[in-house]
C-alpha positions in Angstrom: 66.7 -35.6 -77.0 70.0 -37.6 -75.6 72.4 -35.7 -78.3 70.6 -32.7 -77.6 71.3 -32.6 -73.9 74.8 -33.9 -74.3 75.4 -31.0 -76.3 74.3 -28.4 -74.2 76.4 -29.9 -71.1 79.4 -29.8 -73.5 79.1 -26.4 -74.0 78.1 -25.3 -70.6 80.9 -27.2 -68.6 82.7 -26.0 -66.1 83.3 -22.4 -67.4 84.4 -19.9 -64.8 81.7 -21.1 -62.4 81.4 -25.3 -61.4 77.7 -24.8 -60.9 77.0 -24.4 -64.4 78.7 -27.9 -65.0 77.0 -29.4 -61.9 73.5 -27.9 -62.8 73.2 -29.4 -66.2 75.1 -32.7 -65.5 72.2 -33.1 -63.0 69.6 -32.2 -65.2 70.8 -34.6 -68.0 69.6 -37.6 -66.9 66.4 -36.3 -66.4 66.0 -34.9 -69.5 66.6 -38.3 -70.9 64.1 -40.1 -68.5 62.0 -37.3 -69.1 61.7 -38.1 -72.8 62.1 -41.7 -72.3 58.8 -41.6 -70.3 56.8 -39.5 -72.8 57.5 -42.3 -75.4 56.6 -44.9 -73.2 53.5 -43.1 -72.8 52.8 -43.3 -76.3 54.4 -47.0 -76.9 53.1 -48.4 -73.5 56.0 -49.0 -71.3 58.8 -46.8 -69.4 58.8 -45.2 -65.9 56.1 -43.3 -63.7 52.8 -44.7 -62.3 51.0 -46.0 -65.6 48.1 -48.6 -66.7 48.1 -52.0 -67.2 47.6 -53.7 -70.4 43.6 -53.7 -69.1 44.0 -50.5 -67.7 44.4 -50.3 -64.5 46.8 -48.0 -62.8 49.6 -50.1 -61.0 50.8 -49.1 -57.6 54.1 -49.4 -55.9 55.0 -52.7 -54.2 54.4 -53.3 -50.5 58.1 -54.3 -50.1 59.7 -51.6 -51.7 57.2 -49.1 -50.2 58.2 -50.3 -46.7 61.7 -49.8 -47.5 60.8 -46.4 -48.5 59.3 -45.9 -44.8 62.1 -47.5 -43.3 64.7 -45.5 -45.0 62.5 -42.2 -44.0 62.0 -43.0 -40.2 65.7 -42.7 -39.4 66.1 -39.6 -41.2 65.5 -36.1 -40.0 63.4 -33.9 -42.6 63.3 -30.6 -41.2 61.9 -28.9 -44.4 59.1 -31.6 -44.6 59.8 -33.0 -48.0 58.6 -36.6 -47.2 55.6 -35.2 -45.7 53.7 -37.4 -48.7 55.7 -40.6 -47.6 52.9 -42.2 -45.1 51.7 -45.7 -44.5 47.9 -44.6 -45.2 49.0 -43.5 -48.6 48.9 -46.6 -50.4 51.0 -46.0 -53.4 54.4 -44.6 -52.9 54.4 -44.1 -56.8 52.3 -40.7 -55.6 55.2 -39.7 -53.0 57.4 -36.5 -53.9 60.7 -37.5 -55.5 59.5 -41.1 -56.3 58.8 -42.6 -59.8 57.8 -46.6 -60.8 57.6 -48.5 -63.6 54.4 -48.4 -65.4 53.8 -51.9 -66.0 55.5 -53.7 -62.8 55.1 -51.0 -60.2 58.7 -50.9 -59.1 60.5 -47.9 -58.0 63.1 -47.3 -60.8 63.9 -43.5 -59.5 64.5 -41.8 -56.2 65.1 -38.0 -56.5 66.0 -36.5 -53.3 68.4 -34.0 -53.9 68.2 -30.8 -51.7 65.6 -32.0 -49.5 67.6 -30.7 -46.3 67.9 -34.3 -45.1 69.6 -35.3 -42.2 70.9 -38.8 -41.1 72.4 -42.0 -42.4 72.1 -43.9 -45.9 70.1 -47.0 -44.3 70.6 -50.4 -46.0 66.8 -50.6 -46.6 66.8 -48.5 -49.4 68.9 -51.0 -51.3 65.6 -53.2 -51.6 64.8 -51.3 -54.3 66.3 -53.4 -57.1 65.1 -52.1 -59.8 66.6 -48.7 -59.2 68.1 -46.8 -62.2 68.6 -43.6 -60.9 69.5 -42.5 -57.2 70.0 -38.6 -56.0 70.9 -38.0 -52.6 73.1 -34.7 -53.5 72.9 -31.5 -51.3 72.0 -32.9 -48.4 73.5 -33.8 -44.9 74.3 -37.6 -45.2 76.4 -38.6 -42.8 78.2 -42.1 -42.0 79.5 -44.4 -45.0 78.2 -45.8 -47.8 77.1 -49.1 -47.1 78.8 -51.9 -49.1 75.6 -53.2 -49.9 75.2 -50.0 -52.4 76.2 -52.8 -55.2 73.1 -54.7 -54.9 71.3 -51.8 -57.3 72.7 -53.7 -60.2 70.5 -51.7 -62.4 71.7 -48.3 -61.4 72.4 -45.9 -64.1 72.4 -42.9 -62.5 74.1 -42.2 -58.6 74.4 -38.8 -56.9 75.6 -38.6 -53.5 77.4 -35.0 -53.9 77.4 -32.1 -51.2 76.9 -34.3 -48.2 79.0 -35.0 -45.1 79.5 -38.6 -46.0 82.9 -40.6 -44.6 85.1 -43.6 -44.4 86.3 -45.0 -47.6 84.5 -45.1 -50.9 83.1 -48.8 -51.1 84.9 -50.9 -53.9 81.2 -52.3 -54.6 80.2 -49.5 -56.6 82.6 -50.9 -59.0 79.8 -53.6 -59.3 77.4 -51.3 -60.7 78.1 -52.2 -64.2 75.7 -50.1 -65.8 76.3 -46.7 -64.3 76.7 -43.8 -66.8 77.0 -41.2 -64.4 78.8 -41.0 -60.9 79.4 -38.0 -58.6 80.5 -38.4 -55.4 81.6 -34.6 -55.0 82.0 -32.5 -52.0 82.2 -35.3 -49.0 84.5 -36.7 -46.7 85.8 -39.7 -47.8 89.7 -41.0 -47.4 91.9 -43.6 -48.9 92.3 -45.2 -52.4 90.2 -44.5 -55.3 88.9 -48.3 -55.8 90.7 -49.7 -58.9 87.3 -51.9 -58.9 86.0 -48.6 -60.6 87.7 -49.8 -63.9 84.4 -52.0 -64.1 82.4 -49.0 -64.8 83.1 -49.7 -68.6 79.6 -48.2 -69.4 80.6 -44.9 -67.1 80.3 -41.5 -69.2 80.8 -38.7 -66.5 82.8 -39.5 -63.2 83.2 -36.8 -60.7 85.4 -37.2 -57.7 86.2 -33.6 -57.1 86.6 -32.9 -53.5 85.5 -36.2 -52.0 87.8 -35.7 -49.4 91.3 -36.9 -48.6 91.5 -39.4 -51.6 94.4 -40.3 -53.7 94.8 -42.4 -56.9 97.9 -44.7 -56.6 97.9 -46.8 -60.1 95.5 -44.9 -62.7 95.7 -47.9 -65.1 91.8 -48.5 -64.0 91.0 -45.7 -66.0 92.1 -46.8 -69.2 89.0 -49.6 -69.0 86.6 -46.5 -69.4 86.6 -46.3 -72.7 83.2 -44.5 -73.1 84.3 -41.7 -70.5 83.4 -38.1 -71.5 83.9 -36.1 -68.4 86.5 -36.6 -65.3 86.6 -34.4 -62.7 89.3 -35.6 -60.0 89.7 -32.2 -58.3 91.6 -32.4 -55.1 92.6 -36.2 -55.2 96.1 -36.6 -55.0 97.8 -38.0 -57.8 101.4 -37.8 -56.6 101.9 -41.3 -56.8 100.3 -42.0 -60.1 103.0 -42.9 -63.0 101.6 -42.6 -65.9 98.6 -41.1 -65.4 99.2 -39.0 -68.8 99.4 -42.4 -70.5 95.6 -43.3 -69.2 93.8 -40.1 -70.1 95.1 -40.7 -73.6 93.6 -43.9 -73.6 90.2 -42.4 -73.2 88.8 -41.8 -76.7 85.9 -40.2 -76.0 87.4 -37.9 -72.9 86.5 -34.1 -73.8 86.7 -32.5 -70.2 89.2 -32.9 -67.9 90.0 -31.4 -64.3 92.5 -32.3 -62.3 92.8 -29.1 -60.2 94.8 -29.3 -57.0 96.0 -33.0 -57.5 99.9 -32.6 -56.8 100.5 -33.2 -60.2 104.2 -31.5 -59.8 105.4 -34.3 -57.4 104.4 -37.1 -60.3 107.6 -38.8 -61.1 107.1 -40.2 -64.2 104.0 -38.8 -65.8 104.1 -39.7 -69.2 105.7 -42.3 -71.4 107.6 -41.3 -74.2 106.7 -44.1 -76.2 102.7 -43.5 -76.0 101.5 -42.5 -79.8 98.1 -41.6 -78.4 96.5 -38.2 -79.6 94.2 -36.1 -76.8 90.5 -35.4 -77.9 90.1 -33.0 -75.0 88.3 -29.8 -75.2 88.1 -28.4 -71.7 91.2 -29.1 -69.8 91.7 -27.7 -66.0 95.1 -28.2 -64.1 95.2 -25.2 -62.1 96.7 -25.2 -58.4 99.3 -27.9 -58.9 102.2 -25.9 -58.4 103.1 -26.6 -61.8 106.6 -25.1 -63.5 107.5 -24.3 -67.2 110.1 -27.1 -67.0 107.0 -29.8 -66.8 105.4 -28.6 -69.7 106.9 -31.6 -71.7 103.5 -33.9 -70.3 101.2 -31.3 -71.1 102.1 -31.3 -74.6 100.4 -34.8 -75.5 97.2 -33.4 -73.7 96.8 -30.2 -75.8 95.5 -30.5 -79.4 93.4 -28.4 -82.1 90.6 -30.0 -80.3 91.1 -27.6 -77.1 88.9 -24.7 -76.5 89.8 -23.9 -72.9 93.0 -24.2 -70.7 93.2 -23.6 -67.3 96.7 -23.2 -65.8 96.0 -20.8 -63.0 97.6 -20.8 -59.4 100.8 -22.3 -60.6 104.4 -21.2 -60.8 104.4 -21.1 -64.2 107.7 -18.5 -65.3 106.6 -18.7 -69.0 104.7 -20.9 -71.2 105.4 -23.0 -73.8 105.5 -22.1 -77.7 103.5 -25.1 -78.8 100.8 -23.2 -76.7 100.7 -20.7 -79.8 99.2 -23.6 -82.3 96.1 -24.3 -80.7 93.6 -23.2 -83.3 90.6 -23.8 -81.4 91.7 -22.2 -78.0 88.9 -19.5 -77.2 89.8 -19.2 -73.3 93.2 -19.2 -71.5 93.3 -19.0 -67.7 96.8 -18.0 -66.1 95.3 -15.9 -63.1 97.6 -16.2 -59.7 100.6 -17.6 -61.1 103.3 -16.8 -58.8 106.4 -16.9 -61.4 107.7 -13.3 -63.1 106.9 -13.5 -66.6 107.7 -10.8 -69.4 104.5 -9.6 -70.8 105.8 -9.1 -74.2 107.9 -12.6 -74.2 104.4 -14.2 -73.2 102.4 -12.6 -75.9 105.2 -13.8 -78.4 104.8 -17.6 -77.1 101.3 -17.2 -78.1 101.6 -15.8 -82.0 100.9 -18.8 -83.7 97.1 -19.4 -84.6 96.0 -19.3 -80.9 96.1 -15.8 -81.2 93.4 -15.5 -84.0 91.4 -18.1 -82.0 91.5 -16.4 -78.6 88.2 -14.7 -77.3 89.1 -14.8 -73.5 92.3 -14.0 -71.6 92.3 -14.7 -67.4 95.6 -13.2 -66.4 94.8 -11.4 -63.0 96.9 -11.5 -59.7 100.1 -13.0 -62.0 103.6 -11.7 -62.0 103.6 -10.0 -65.4 106.0 -7.4 -65.8 106.9 -4.8 -68.5 104.2 -2.5 -70.6 101.4 -3.8 -71.9 102.6 -4.6 -75.0 100.9 -3.6 -78.3 101.6 -6.9 -79.6 98.2 -8.1 -78.1 96.6 -6.3 -80.8 97.0 -9.1 -83.3 94.7 -11.1 -81.1 91.7 -9.5 -82.8 89.1 -11.8 -81.4 89.6 -10.8 -77.8 86.3 -10.4 -76.2 87.8 -10.7 -72.4 90.8 -9.4 -70.9 91.6 -9.8 -67.2 95.1 -8.9 -66.4 94.6 -6.8 -63.2 97.4 -6.5 -60.1 100.2 -7.0 -62.2 103.1 -4.5 -62.8 102.4 -3.5 -66.4 102.4 0.3 -66.4 103.1 3.1 -66.9 101.6 3.8 -69.8 98.0 3.2 -70.8 98.0 0.9 -73.8 96.9 2.0 -77.1 96.1 -1.5 -78.4 92.7 -0.9 -76.2 91.5 1.0 -79.9 92.1 -1.9 -82.1 90.5 -4.5 -80.4 86.7 -3.6 -81.6 85.2 -7.0 -80.1 86.2 -6.6 -76.8 83.5 -6.4 -74.2 85.3 -7.3 -70.7 88.4 -5.2 -69.8 90.4 -5.4 -66.3 93.6 -3.5 -66.4 93.0 -2.5 -62.6 96.2 -2.2 -60.1 98.9 -2.1 -62.5 100.7 1.0 -61.8 99.6 2.9 -64.9 100.4 6.4 -64.4 99.4 8.2 -67.7 96.9 10.8 -68.8 94.3 9.9 -71.2 93.6 12.8 -73.9 89.7 12.7 -74.8 90.0 11.9 -78.6 91.5 8.6 -77.0 88.1 7.8 -75.7 86.4 8.2 -78.7 88.0 4.8 -80.6 87.4 2.5 -77.7 85.4 -0.5 -78.4 81.7 0.3 -78.9 80.0 -2.7 -77.0 81.6 -2.6 -73.8 80.3 -4.6 -70.7 83.0 -4.2 -68.2 85.6 -1.8 -67.9 87.9 -1.5 -64.9 91.0 0.7 -64.7 90.8 1.3 -60.7 93.9 1.7 -58.6 96.3 2.9 -60.9 97.1 6.9 -61.4 95.5 7.7 -64.6 94.5 11.5 -65.2 92.7 13.3 -67.5 89.3 14.5 -68.1 86.3 11.7 -68.6 84.1 12.1 -71.6 81.0 10.8 -72.5 80.4 7.6 -71.3 76.9 6.8 -72.5 77.6 5.5 -75.9 80.2 2.7 -75.2 78.6 0.5 -73.2 75.7 -2.0 -73.6 73.0 -2.8 -71.2 73.9 -3.8 -67.3 77.2 -2.6 -67.9 80.3 -2.1 -65.2 82.3 1.0 -64.9 85.1 1.4 -62.5 87.5 4.2 -62.7 87.8 4.7 -59.1 91.0 5.3 -57.1 92.9 7.5 -59.6 93.4 11.2 -60.8 90.7 12.0 -63.0 89.2 15.5 -62.7 86.7 17.6 -64.2 82.5 16.9 -64.4 81.2 14.0 -64.8 79.2 14.2 -67.8 76.9 11.4 -69.6 77.1 8.1 -68.2 75.4 5.0 -69.5 71.4 5.0 -69.1 72.0 1.2 -68.7 74.8 1.1 -66.2 74.4 -1.6 -63.1 77.7 -0.4 -61.3 79.3 2.7 -61.4 82.5 3.7 -59.0 84.2 7.1 -59.8 85.0 7.1 -56.1 88.6 8.5 -54.9 89.4 10.8 -58.1 89.1 14.5 -58.6 85.7 14.9 -60.3 83.5 18.3 -59.6 80.1 19.8 -60.6 76.9 18.6 -59.7 75.6 14.9 -60.1 72.6 15.8 -62.4 73.6 12.7 -64.3 71.9 10.4 -62.0 68.7 11.6 -63.9 69.9 10.0 -67.2 70.3 6.4 -65.5 66.6 5.6 -66.3 66.4 1.9 -67.0 66.6 0.5 -63.7 69.7 -1.6 -63.9 71.8 0.0 -61.3 72.9 -1.9 -58.3 75.9 0.4 -57.3 76.7 3.5 -57.1 80.0 5.0 -55.5 81.0 8.7 -55.8 82.7 9.3 -52.8 85.8 11.1 -52.3 85.6 13.6 -54.5 84.8 17.3 -54.8 81.1 16.8 -56.3 78.5 19.7 -55.4 75.3 21.0 -55.5 72.1 18.7 -54.7 71.1 15.3 -54.6 68.5 15.4 -57.4 64.9 14.1 -57.0 65.1 11.8 -59.5 65.9 8.5 -57.6 62.3 7.0 -58.7 64.0 4.5 -61.0 66.8 3.0 -58.8 64.3 0.3 -57.4 67.8 -1.9 -58.3 69.8 -0.1 -56.3 71.7 -1.9 -53.3 74.6 0.4 -52.3 74.6 4.5 -52.8 77.8 6.1 -51.4 78.2 9.4 -51.8 80.8 10.1 -48.8 83.6 13.0 -48.7 81.9 15.4 -51.1 80.4 19.1 -50.9 76.8 17.8 -51.8 74.1 19.8 -49.7 70.4 20.8 -49.2 67.6 18.0 -48.4 67.4 14.7 -48.7 65.0 14.2 -51.7 61.6 12.7 -51.5 62.4 10.2 -54.1 65.2 8.4 -52.0 62.0 6.4 -50.6 62.3 4.4 -54.3 65.1 2.6 -52.9 63.6 -0.3 -51.8 66.6 -2.9 -52.2 69.3 -0.5 -50.5 71.3 -2.1 -48.2 74.0 0.4 -47.3 73.4 4.3 -47.6 76.7 6.4 -47.0 76.5 10.4 -47.1 79.4 10.9 -44.4 81.2 14.7 -44.6 79.0 16.2 -46.7 76.9 19.3 -46.1 73.0 18.0 -46.2 70.8 19.7 -44.0 66.9 19.8 -42.6 65.2 16.7 -41.3 65.3 13.0 -42.5 62.7 12.3 -45.1 59.9 10.3 -44.0 60.2 8.2 -47.0 63.6 7.1 -46.1 61.4 4.5 -43.9 60.9 2.8 -47.1 64.3 1.6 -47.5 63.8 -1.2 -45.3 66.5 -3.4 -46.4 69.1 -1.1 -44.6 71.4 -2.9 -42.8 74.0 0.4 -42.8 73.0 4.0 -42.5 76.1 6.2 -42.3 74.9 10.1 -42.1 77.7 11.7 -39.8 79.1 14.9 -40.4 76.8 16.7 -42.0 74.2 19.3 -40.8 70.9 17.3 -40.6 68.6 18.6 -37.8 65.4 17.7 -35.8 64.9 14.9 -33.5 66.5 11.4 -34.2 63.5 9.6 -36.1 61.4 7.4 -34.2 61.2 5.4 -37.3 64.7 4.5 -37.6 64.4 1.6 -35.0 60.7 0.6 -36.3 61.6 0.5 -39.8 65.6 -1.0 -40.4 65.1 -4.1 -38.5 68.5 -5.6 -40.1 70.4 -2.7 -39.3 73.9 -3.2 -38.0 75.6 0.0 -38.7 74.2 3.4 -37.5 75.8 6.7 -37.5 74.6 9.7 -37.0 77.4 11.7 -35.5 78.7 15.2 -35.5 74.8 16.7 -37.0 72.3 18.9 -35.6 69.9 16.6 -33.9 68.3 17.2 -30.8 65.5 15.9 -28.4 66.5 12.4 -26.4 67.3 9.5 -27.8 64.5 7.5 -28.9 63.6 4.2 -27.2 62.4 2.7 -30.3 66.0 2.5 -31.6 66.2 -0.6 -28.6 64.3 -2.7 -31.4 67.6 -3.0 -33.3 68.7 -6.2 -32.0 71.4 -6.7 -34.6 73.1 -3.4 -34.3 76.7 -3.4 -33.7 77.7 0.3 -34.5 75.8 3.0 -32.5 76.8 6.7 -33.1 75.3 9.7 -31.9 78.1 11.5 -30.6 78.4 15.0 -31.3 75.0 16.7 -31.5 72.3 18.1 -29.3 70.9 15.4 -27.7 69.3 15.5 -24.0 67.9 13.0 -21.5 68.7 9.8 -20.2 70.5 7.2 -21.7 67.8 4.4 -22.1 67.7 1.6 -20.2 66.6 -0.9 -23.1 70.2 -0.9 -24.7 70.9 -4.6 -23.7 68.0 -5.3 -26.4 71.2 -4.8 -28.5 71.4 -8.9 -29.0 74.8 -8.2 -30.9 76.4 -6.6 -28.6 75.1 -8.9 -25.6 76.4 -11.9 -27.5 80.3 -12.7 -27.3 82.6 -14.0 -30.2 82.2 -13.6 -33.8 78.9 -12.9 -35.5 77.9 -13.4 -39.4 79.4 -10.7 -40.7 77.1 -8.3 -42.5 79.6 -5.5 -44.1 79.9 -7.1 -47.5 77.3 -6.6 -49.8 77.2 -9.1 -52.9 75.5 -8.9 -56.5 75.8 -10.6 -59.7 75.4 -9.1 -63.1 74.8 -11.3 -66.0 77.7 -12.2 -68.4 77.7 -14.6 -71.7 81.2 -16.5 -72.1 82.5 -17.9 -75.3 80.7 -15.5 -77.8 77.6 -15.4 -76.1 77.1 -19.4 -76.1 77.2 -19.9 -72.1 75.4 -17.9 -69.4 77.0 -17.0 -66.1 77.3 -14.2 -63.9 79.5 -12.1 -62.4 80.0 -11.5 -58.7 80.7 -8.2 -57.4 80.9 -7.2 -53.8 81.1 -4.0 -52.0 82.5 -3.8 -48.3 81.2 -1.3 -46.0 83.4 1.1 -44.2 83.5 3.7 -41.6 85.5 6.4 -39.5 85.0 5.8 -35.9 86.5 6.9 -32.7 88.8 3.9 -31.4 90.7 4.8 -28.1 90.6 8.5 -28.5 91.7 8.9 -32.3 89.6 8.5 -35.3 89.9 5.3 -37.5 88.9 4.0 -40.6 87.6 0.6 -40.2 87.1 -1.4 -43.6 87.1 -5.1 -43.7 87.3 -5.4 -40.5 84.2 -2.9 -39.9 81.7 -6.0 -39.2 84.0 -7.3 -36.1 83.5 -3.8 -34.4 80.6 -3.6 -31.8 80.8 0.5 -30.4 78.7 2.8 -28.6 79.5 6.4 -28.9 77.0 9.0 -27.4 79.7 11.6 -26.3 79.8 15.6 -26.9 76.0 15.7 -26.2 73.9 17.2 -23.4 72.8 13.6 -21.8 71.9 13.7 -18.2 71.0 10.9 -15.4 72.7 8.1 -14.9 74.8 5.0 -16.6 72.1 2.6 -16.7 73.0 -0.7 -15.0 71.6 -2.6 -18.2 74.5 -1.0 -20.2 77.0 -3.7 -18.3 75.0 -6.4 -20.0 76.6 -5.7 -23.2 79.5 -8.7 -23.0 80.4 -8.0 -26.3 80.8 -4.6 -26.4 84.4 -3.6 -27.4 84.1 0.2 -27.0 81.9 2.3 -25.1 82.6 6.8 -24.8 79.8 8.3 -23.0 82.3 11.4 -22.7 81.1 15.1 -22.4 78.1 14.8 -21.1 76.3 15.8 -17.6 76.1 12.2 -16.4 75.8 11.9 -12.6 75.5 9.4 -9.8 78.2 6.3 -9.7 79.6 4.0 -12.1 77.5 0.6 -12.3 79.0 -1.7 -10.1 79.0 -4.7 -12.6 80.9 -2.7 -15.4 83.9 -4.8 -15.0 81.4 -8.4 -16.4 82.0 -6.2 -19.9 85.4 -8.4 -20.0 85.3 -7.6 -23.8 85.8 -3.8 -23.6 89.2 -2.4 -25.0 88.2 1.3 -24.8 86.0 3.0 -22.1 86.0 6.8 -21.7 83.8 8.2 -18.9 85.5 11.7 -18.9 84.3 14.9 -18.4 80.9 14.0 -16.6 79.9 14.5 -13.1 80.5 10.9 -12.0 81.1 10.3 -8.4 81.7 7.5 -5.9 84.4 4.9 -6.0 85.6 3.6 -9.2 84.1 -0.2 -9.3 86.7 -2.8 -8.0 85.1 -5.1 -10.5 87.1 -3.3 -13.4 90.3 -5.2 -12.1 88.9 -8.1 -14.4 88.8 -6.2 -17.4 92.2 -7.7 -19.2 91.6 -6.4 -22.6 91.3 -2.7 -21.7 93.5 -0.7 -23.6 92.0 2.8 -23.6 90.8 4.5 -20.3 89.7 7.9 -19.8 87.8 8.8 -16.3 89.2 12.3 -15.9 87.2 15.1 -14.9 84.5 13.6 -12.7 84.1 13.7 -9.1 85.7 10.3 -8.5 87.2 9.1 -5.1 88.9 6.6 -3.2 91.5 4.4 -4.2 92.1 3.2 -7.8 91.4 -0.7 -8.0 94.7 -2.7 -8.2 95.3 -4.7 -11.3 98.0 -4.6 -14.2 95.5 -2.9 -16.6 94.3 0.4 -14.5 98.0 1.0 -13.2 98.9 0.9 -16.7 97.5 3.9 -17.9 98.8 7.5 -17.7 98.0 9.5 -14.6 96.4 11.9 -16.7 93.7 9.6 -17.4 92.4 10.1 -13.7 93.0 14.0 -13.7 90.2 16.3 -12.5 89.2 13.7 -9.7 90.4 15.4 -6.6 89.2 12.6 -4.5 91.4 9.7 -6.2 94.4 8.1 -4.8 96.7 5.2 -5.4 98.7 4.3 -8.1 99.4 5.2 -10.8 98.6 8.6 -8.9 101.3 10.0 -6.7 98.8 10.7 -4.4 98.9 8.3 -1.5 95.3 6.7 0.2 94.9 7.1 4.0 96.8 4.2 5.6 99.7 4.2 2.9 103.0 4.6 4.3 105.0 4.6 1.0 104.0 6.2 -2.2 105.5 3.8 -4.2 103.9 2.0 -7.5 103.6 -1.7 -6.6 105.4 -3.6 -9.3 103.3 -6.4 -11.2 103.1 -10.2 -9.8 105.8 -12.1 -12.0 108.0 -8.9 -12.7 111.8 -8.3 -11.0 112.9 -5.4 -9.4 115.9 -4.6 -11.7 115.4 -4.6 -15.3 112.6 -6.1 -16.5 114.0 -9.6 -17.3 110.9 -11.6 -16.7 109.4 -9.6 -19.4 111.5 -10.3 -21.8 110.9 -14.1 -20.8 107.3 -13.7 -20.8 107.9 -12.6 -24.5 110.3 -15.9 -25.2 107.6 -18.1 -24.3 105.4 -16.3 -26.0 106.8 -16.8 -29.3 107.5 -20.2 -28.6 104.1 -21.0 -27.9 102.7 -18.9 -30.9 105.1 -20.7 -33.1 104.0 -24.1 -31.9 100.5 -23.6 -31.8 100.3 -22.2 -35.0 101.9 -25.0 -36.6 99.6 -27.5 -34.8 96.2 -25.5 -35.7 97.6 -25.2 -39.1 97.4 -28.5 -39.9 94.6 -29.6 -37.8 92.7 -27.0 -40.0 94.3 -27.9 -43.5 93.0 -31.2 -42.5 90.0 -30.4 -41.6 89.4 -28.2 -44.4 90.1 -31.2 -47.0 87.6 -33.5 -45.7 84.9 -30.9 -44.8 84.0 -29.2 -48.3 80.4 -28.1 -47.1 82.5 -25.8 -44.8 85.5 -24.6 -46.5 83.9 -21.5 -48.4 82.5 -20.1 -45.4 85.5 -20.7 -43.3 88.0 -18.3 -45.7 85.1 -15.7 -45.8 85.5 -16.3 -41.8 89.3 -16.2 -42.1 89.2 -12.8 -43.2 87.6 -11.2 -40.2 89.1 -13.4 -38.0 92.8 -12.0 -39.5 91.8 -8.7 -38.4 90.6 -9.7 -35.2 94.0 -11.2 -34.5 96.0 -8.4 -35.6 94.1 -6.1 -32.9 94.2 -8.8 -30.2 98.4 -8.6 -31.0 98.9 -5.3 -31.0 97.0 -5.0 -28.0 98.9 -7.8 -26.0 102.1 -5.9 -26.8 100.7 -2.6 -25.8 100.4 -3.7 -22.8 103.1 -5.6 -22.2 105.1 -2.5 -22.7 103.4 -0.4 -20.1 103.9 -3.2 -17.6 107.6 -3.0 -18.5 107.7 0.9 -18.3 105.3 0.8 -14.7 
């Protein structure tokens, strides 16, 4: 059993998805222990709660029971996983996560992984002197690892990965000489990796991946680990580790080595020329080390005919050494995100040895390959996977695709290909395609029958090209179909061919498709995204749309759909984005929109023929961030319950909902290894922003907007609207609203755009508006407002036309003087000189100085935090994408305001 589980781990190690490696490594000791326990049950010895020689069940020892209770007492257990750990339960061997020896009653295993526990690792735990497995991984333990952990001398498996542990790694771990597996990954330690780890001579697997700000200064201790098979030190600095290659080559059983992000380019003497050792490594990961081609001399001894996977991604290689062409077992080569320019033909030539016959997967996306997609690649007849997107390999479509009959994954998107594909060319494509991405090129021609070249669950992405003509047949088992932004025409009855329920993503937007949406959507119960915007589709939505029970985004913007929305649409309770704008839908706004779609954050029904009042049920959409009911025939008053839109009340960032993720099963290395292809769809919409139509794409999730303009709304603006503190844009123009502007409107300090024009509003402009410092677009024209325009930097900076049609208004920026004014003069902004605006230039200067200092300080603080806090790293970069868009908008607004101030 031990050999079998090791083989599984070896096959599945860290291929494209480190979770595979993690899961199998964690399962390994359990599989071994389970087997040992089963044998022990037969032979009369082993773990778990067992009977003694007289058939009596042995209970756990009181000392160890009290140790466990004390350990629990100092923890938070919000999920209740330790609820069975009770003083009135005499036998702790029955407790969840606890296993005992059958003869002695000693606790031998403690498995608490992913229990959601919060707290520190308490010393009482180390009273479990016979413990051989301790798994505290995937929790929220913080503080340091006590040095007394060295007392657990029988420990064989220690897992504390993915916690918030900090401090230095205790040297006493080096006393655990029975250890086979040690996993400290993804914590926040600092300092030097203890050389005492060299005492762990029985160690087979060591994971120090992203343990924090740690370093190895002298790698000699590694040489003692003669049984080590897998070593992961991603993120640990080896900048001062001279002769680290020699230490690695001294490990005769090592078959997996991962040193990504280890500052290898800074090592002065990585390798001794006098070493005669050879490598047994099968899986080698050296990505993100700023390596250049001149450093390849020390890479040579690490490569041999045993090598199966080589990862050199995110480096600066301007070529690859020719000896990589002689790796006769190499099946996967990862070169993505290399920043140096490489001639594609030269690259292929250096792989022309036996590597070209063995290679199955070539990953080179977002690299700097140049030159045409050379036909030399057709010598690699066993290629299954090719990922060379976002390079510069145009302008011709490669003919070698026809010769690679084993190809199942092809991504040559965004490669500046400008060519036409003849119909007969498609007939000779590989017959087992699972993934085809030709998007973001300039490829033209008709698309033939796409039903015969694809296997179950396939992905077809031909978006952003110049394909034209009707869409004929597609694979009935397609999972993702993206034909958007082309010139396709005709109907979409092809949807009725997709009958096997694999489809999760369908985007046919921005084409010239016509006809009705066929009533055959019954099979699409896995569909997450349906985008048909910018076409010429018409008619009523079919009843079968209610079968899309997993649908998250429905976008039918700018078609000619008509009649009332079908009640069956209310079955799509997973919807969070509904965009039906610019159609001919009619009837009342359905009440069930507010009742059936609790996750909705985008609701766009603009430019239709909806009538009636705004239903109060919409106020149940607490997560709504974008509401656009403009350009309809709605009447009545604005509901006073709009402040139930919690997302608009809250200021600052909210978790983004505009990204829809889904996974597609995938098998690597000839079908031996299972993984998933992660795909995502990002919502986008055209919104009226500051008087212009603007398409929001990646930053749509940041927007908070209400647009009720161009209707027949009456009554007053409800005071409750001013509670929407996080709102960025409010457009109530072109209605028949009357009464005064709510006095507290100034507390909507985040507003950047406010349009109240062409109503019947009266009274004075509230003085509170003088504090609306972010306001960049304002229109109050053609009302019946009166009195002095409040003084503020913002309100005086707008063009006088923004106040036209209000005969009673006076004061700057209008030329009309208010009663009591002696001189019609625009008051200067405080701090601005009267001559040439030099102080504004000085403000600009200090702004740039502050921006630079703030950036430098914040950058290094942020980097330091990210290095030590691995839990937040993935969430941070997702947050960063949204924050970047927000900063861009704010900076543009700042300079726009400064320019207006300067010219006032």
